N, C-alpha and C positions, 0 to 999 in steps of 0.2 A: 574711495577710488575703486575702479574696475580691476579686481585682482587679476583677472585673466589677461588684462592688457599689460601688466607690469611683471608678471611671474615669468622668469626665464624658463626655457624648455627643460633644462637639466637641473634646476634647483627648486627647492621648496621656498616660497615666500613666507617670511615670518610675519607675525601680526602683532599689533598693539592691543592692550586689553580692551579698548573701546571697540575694536573690530571683532572681538571674540564673543560669539553668542553663547558659549558655554559658561554659564554663570554658576555652575554647580561644583567646580573643581578648584581647590586651593590648598593653602598651607596653614598649619597651626603655628602661629608666630610666637614661639616660646621665648626666644631671645629678644633683647631690646633692639628692634630694627629701627627705632626712631631716635636713637641716641645722638647726643651732641658730644663731640670729642674736642680735646684741646690740643692744639699744635704748639709744641714747646718753643721757647725763644731760640732762634738759630742764626740771627743776623740777616736772614733773607727776608722774612716777613716782618719780624719784630725781634729786637734783642732784649727788650725790657719788660715783656709781658707775654702770656700765652694768648693765642688766638682761638676762639671758639668757632666750630664749624659743624654742620650736620654730616654724618656718615651716610651718604646716599647710595653706596654701592649695593646695599640690599634692595633698595627700590629699583635701581638700574637692572638688577638681575631679574626681578619680578616682571618689569616691563618688557625686558628682552624675551622672556618666555611666553608673554601674552597671558599671564595668569590674572584672572578676574577677582577671585575671592580670597579673603584672609580672615582667619579666626583669631580674635584678639581678646585679652583679658580686660576686666572692668577698669583696671588701673590706667589703661590708656585713655579712658574717657575722663578720668579725674585729674589727670595731669594736663594743665592748660596748654603747654607746649605740644604735647602729644596730640591733644584734641584738635588743635589748629592744624597740625600736620595731616591728620586724618581727613580733614576737609579738603586739603590740597590733593591728597591721593584720590579722594572720591571724584574730583574733577577730571582725573585721568582715567576714570572708568572702573576703579577698583571698588568692590562691594565688601561689606564687613559683617561678620558673624561675631556676636558677643558671647562670652561665656563667664559664668559666675557660680558661686556655691551659696546655697541657703537664701534666706531673705535679706536683700540688700538694705542698708540703712537709708535714711531720708535723703542724704547727700547723693548717694549713688542713684537712687530712684529719680532724683531731680536731674542728674546728668543724663540718664537714659531718656527721660521725657523730652529733653532738648536735642535728641539725636534722630529725630524724624528725618527720613531721607538719607541718613548715614548708615544706621543699623537697620537690617531688615529681618535678621534672625537672632534669637536670644536662646542659647543653650544653658539650662539651669540644672545643677546637680544637687542631690541630697540623698539621704536614706530613702528607700522606696516609700515607707510608711509616712514620711514627712512631705513628700512631694505634692500631694493634694493641697495642703495648707500653703506651701510655698507658691504654687501656681495661683491660688486664690489671692495671695497678697500682691503678686506682681502683675496680675492680669490687667488691672485698670491702667497702669502705666504703659504696658506693652500695647494694649489696644489703642490707647490714645496716640501713641507714636507710630502706629502701623507696623508693629514688629510681631513676627510669628514666634511662638514659644515652642521649643523642643525640650524635652526632659531627659535626664540621664540619672540613673540610680548609682549611688555609691555601693560598690560590691563588698560584701562581708567576707570574712575568712571562710565561713561555712559554704558560701556560694562558690568561692574559688575552688575549694576542695571538691565540691560536688561536680564542678565542670572539669575536673581533672587537672587543674592548674596548681602550681606550687605557690605557697604564700611567701613573699620575700620582704614583708614589713614595708611595703610601698603602697601608696594610694592607687586604687583602681576604680574606674567608673565606667558605665556603659552597659547597655543590655546585650544579650546574646540571642541568637535565633531559638534557643531552648526556653526562653522566658515567655512562651506563648500566653500562659495564664495572666501574667502581670501586664503584658502588652494589651490583652483584651480589656483589662481594667482601665488602663490609660486611655484607650479609645473611648471610653464613656465619660472621661473627664472633660469639662468645659474648658475652652480657651487653649487647648493643646493641639498643635498642628503635626508634631512629629516626635520621634525618639531618637536617641543617640546609641549607636552600636560600636563597641570596641572590637576592632579586627586585629587579632594577635599576629605576630610575625610568622607564626607557624601556618597561618591560613592565607591562601592566595585571595586577593581582592576580588577576582572574577568569580571564584567559587563562593566567597562570602556574599557577594551581591545577589547571587541566585537564591541563596538560603534566606537572606533578609527580604527579598522580594516576595518569596512565598509566605513568610510569616506576617508581613505587613499588608498583604493584599486584602484579606477579609476585614481586618479592623479598619482599613482605609487610612492608615498612618503614613506620613512621609518619614524618610530615614536620613540620618546623618551618620556617615561611616568615618570613623577615626582609624586611619591605616597606621598601625604601629610599624616602625622601621627598625625593630630590634627583636632578637630572639634570645631565649635562655635567661640566665640569671642577671641581676643588676651589675655583676662584675664582668660579664661577657663583653667582648669588643668586636662586633661584626663590622668589618671594614671592606666588605666585598662590593665594589662599585658596580659590578655586573648585576648582582642581586638587587641593589638599590634601583638601578635603572629599569630592570624588568618589572619590579614592583610598582615603581612610579608610573610606568607605561600602562600597566593593567589598571591602576587606579584611575587614570585619565580616561581610558576606554570605558570603564564602569560609569563614570559621570556622564559621558556622552550617550551611553546605551539606556540609562534609567532616568527618566525625567522626574521621578519622585525621590531621587537620592542626591544629597550633597556629599562630596567625598573630600576628606582633608588628610594630606600626608603630614604626619606628626613631627617631621624633621626637615626644616628648610636648610639651615646651616649645620655644620658639624657640631656634635656634642663631643668635645675632646677631653673632658675632665668630669669627675664625679661618677654617678651611677649611669648605667645604660649608655656608655660611650658608643658612638656610631657615626657613620657618615651621612651627610645630607646630600642635597642636590648641588650645593656649593660648599666650600670650605669656610673656615672662620674669618677669612679675609674676603669672602664672597667671590672667590675664583670659581669658575664653573667645573663641576665634575660631570661624568658621563650622563647622569639623569637630567642634568640641566638641558643638554642638547637634545635628548630624547623628547622632553616635554616641549621644548621650543618648536622642534619641527613637527611633532605630532599635532600641536595646536595649529600650526600653519596648514597642514594637510586637511584636518577635520573641519577647519573653518568653512571650506567650500561645501561641506555636506549639511551644515545647519541652515535651516530656513530663516530668512531675514524677518519673516512675520511671526513665526512661533518659537524658533530656536530649539524645537524638539522634533526632529525628523529621523534620528537614528533609532534603530532597534537592535537588540542583541540577536545575533545568529544563534539559534538553539542547537549548538554543536559542542558537546563536552570536550571534544578532542582539539578544539581550537578556540582562540580568543578573537572574535570577529564582530563587525558591525555591518548593518545594511542601511543605506540612506534612502531618501524618498524616490531617487532615480534608480533604485535596485543595484547601485554599486556596492561592492563588498570590499571591506578593509580587513585584512588579516594581520595580526601581530605574529611575526615569524622570527626565528632565531637559527643560529647554526645547529641547534639541538632539536628543533621542531619546525614542521611546516604543515599546512593544511593538506588534507586528503582530497584527491580529485577523482571524479568518476570517469572523465574522458581521458584519452591517451595524453594529450597535452593541451596547455592553454597559455596564452601570452598576456602580458600586462606590464604594469609599472612596479618596479622594485625600488623602494625608497629607503636609503641608508639613514637611519634615525640619529646617527652620530655626526653626520656631515651635511645632511639635507640633499644629497645628490640623488637624482632620479635616473634609473637605468631601465631601458627596455629589456625585458627578460621573458623567458619561456620556462614554465614549470612542466616537467615531464613525469608522468605517473611512475613512481618507484625509483626515480633517478634524481629528483631534486630540481634545482634551478640552473638555467644556462643564460648568462654567465652565473657563477656561483654567488651566494649571498655575500655582499662586500664586508659586513661587519656582524657582530653577534646579535644585533637587534635591528630589525627592519620592518617596514610596512609593505604588504603586498596587496596590490589592487589589480586583480585579474579582469581580463575582458575590456581593458581601457584602450 
């Protein structure tokens, strides 16, 4: 449909995944989002048996945000019920990235070979010295199924210490921008399209993307950015929804700005027990948190900036002081908050101020040295000057 004809003057129109040209942003689906639950006997539905039903609240949340891409484990292809459900989701416009470790067995390779059109990216992890043999073993299956191979190295204790990180007896994988020598080696391997980068919670996605773009430019590699949504030790409990919303917004902007990067947030639903407890964009019952609304409305706003033909018209504005995009019509999109706003050269400029928590659009004016009039309505907004 013609979005301009249905979009209210003061609200952002949300989009369905099939309407979203940004196929590079999504979530790492760590929890079982395809689960079947049992409704206990209650006398309402049945007094003598449990009723089985799918828990589709996770899917509803994904559709409501307009998210196109999900990262899933190999297990989801091997479970017949999950596999059938993935096909249903694909018909809704959702794309899937597969991840696995080492050389899969024949059963797994057969399942992958039958996933043509469902899986388009396969992320494979192992020790760096073993990755060439792993790629050689899986390449025939991936090529036959039309799947691009991305590689991720398992990080050793020595590497973690070298990079200034503390070892917590947990598994860590992914390259860093400091791995230039190894990335140059990967670029010479056959059948490898890209590499996986692990972006720690202490590093902003926007800054990380610039570093990754620099290190991947010469080798000509694509990148997969895994955005960690936690900081500190496994026992820490970061529950700051404002921090989560800001980080999610940055991640989405990165995926729009860099056509050679796929970006995955590692926490869709809350992790409320075990190691690295943290908030996601929804809670464990799939009720929305702040980041849910931010992604929902940002996808709606940015949808108009993508080209229907190429899907790649945004470029990052090269300004370290702000997080911003430029589309093919030279429109600028600035991510602003109550703590930061873009600098301007002129005395004042007018435009649209979009509250990313409510989707409300307000005509506003930014005055040099004085901020916005009216004031920023919430702690996270999108500013479109000159509109």
